C-alpha positions, 0 to 999 in steps of 0.5 A: 869527621870528629864525630865520626872518630868520637863515636869510633872512640865510644863504641870502643870503650863500650866494647872493652867495658862489656866485651873484652873481659869476657873474651879474655875469661874465655881465653883464660878457661880454654887455657887453664889446664895447659901445661905451662898455665896450670900451676899458676891458674890453680892458685890464682883462680880469683884473678880469672873469675869473680869471687867472694871472700870467706874470712879467717877464723875469729880465732885460728888455731893450728894443728899440732905438728909431730912431724915424721917420715913417710914410707919410701914405697907403696903397693899398687896392682901388685907392684911396689912403686916409689911414692915420690917418683909418683908424687912428682909425676902427678904434678903434686903440689901440697900434701898433709898428713894427719894422724889422730889430732897431729900433722905428721907430714907436710910438703909442698911442690911446684912454688906452692906453699902453706899460704896460697889458696889451691882450688878444690874442684870437686873436693868442694862438694864434700863442704857443700854435702856438709852444710846441707846436713847442717841445715838439715839438722837446723830443721831448714830441710823437712826431709832428705826425701822431699823433691827439690822442686817443693823448695825450688819452684824454678826447677818444675819441668826440668830434669830435677822435677820431683827428684829427691835431695837424697838422690841429688845428694848420692848423684842418682837423679837420673839427669843426662850429662856427659861429664868427660873433661877429655871431650870438648864437646861434653856437657861439663866442658860446654857448662864451663864456656857457659860460665866463662861468656856470662850465662848464670849457672842456674839457667844452665842448670834448668837446661838439664833433661831426665835420662833415668828413673831417680834413685836406680843409677849412680852417675856423677853429675856436677850440676847436682851439687850445684842445685844443691848450692841452690837449696842452701841459698834458698833455706838459709837465705845467705849465700853459700859463703856466709853459711860455710863461714857461721857454721864450719870456717869460723868454729874450726878455727881456720887458719887462713881466709878462702873464697868461692868462684862466682858467675855473673849474677854472683851465685857461688860454684857450689860444685867445685869454686872453693879455693883455700890453703891446704891446712884448712882442706886438712881440718876439713877432713879432721872434723870428719875424722872425729865424727863431726865433733870439734872440741867441745862442739858437735858441729856436724851430726855424727849420724850425717857423718856416717850416712855420708860414706854409707853406701845404702843401695845397690846402685851406690856399692863400690865394684863395676855394675850395670847400675853405676857408671863408676866403679867407685861407691858413693855417699853423700858427696864422698867417693867410697873406693872400696875393698875395703869400704872402711876408707872414703874420700873427697875428689876433684879433678886434676887430683885433688883429694881429702882422704879419710881412713877411720881405721887408722885415724888418718887424714890426707889432704892433697892438691895437684896441678896434673895437666895429664889427669884427663888421660889417666882419670881412673887410673890416677885416682886408684893410684892416689888411694893406693898411696893413701892407703900405704902411708895411713897403714905406715903411720899407724904402724908407728903409733 
């Protein structure tokens, strides 16, 4: 009898060690965006997933401050809206406005503060783009026209066979993928559940198939950025976190540490797993506003910054068109809302943004925990651009 009891206890121990953590993680993922949990979850992702730390810069330097007021209203589709009302509506939990090289506005809501590390979601894609640009400038990537399979042998005979690095950067791979977060059975939600249960991101990425001819149709596929992450690991022989710290985090004097979510084989979630403070997100935007230059160093080439928001193909320009599944334009992992085409933005689900307007010398970094996002996706994105443009115009007019 004792032997049977010991066997049952041993089996229970094995189950608790190997299966319970994954079961709990699956439950956390299923409830990640629930109204009563989303605010806490978005600043505590390292309590749900394994993560890799990015240490604070060796010489952290805060951005100068010159605090001003924001406009009380903004215009959207010909109507005047109250700014604070819509910041509240979208469950905004932090926003910083930089004009030229000074913070002119900074505020937090929903118990967020300047020290909390907030999930970036797809804003992380723009960081990955910067790292690809640096690797390219360093000669680690021969040409953006190279097929990804030149560097990643295991992606032969997949949807990425022969697809160029440039087409991956521009979300024009032709890979079949459903990115609808509101659809439980979509590929992006299937991806989330696969990672929660321990499937490696690399194995999942290799299951995707081809739908269209690469370079002809802009269709947003988050896994494209994950493949860029694998490329970076290959050509730099370092983790994404290590390369990010060396090339961006440390040189920019980031004020806080950050971290990347990992899968069970310790690959970073390149497509959206960066967690950082709002001030450091804003600093990254300022790097782009300054055309890749930081103090006396050219961190990122001016050409790469320009190309990152250049829509150099018919399928990439803003506007409703047959050659794209999105009304916004697209560059190298940066969105171009258009009309006019002078501003551009990093954009993550649930309303995360790093918005850049070179015309008014304004950067706006914003985090949110908007549980309503999936039912108002494009409307909420368009509304944010209207808010940001009004803020930028107002701030610039006071200069």
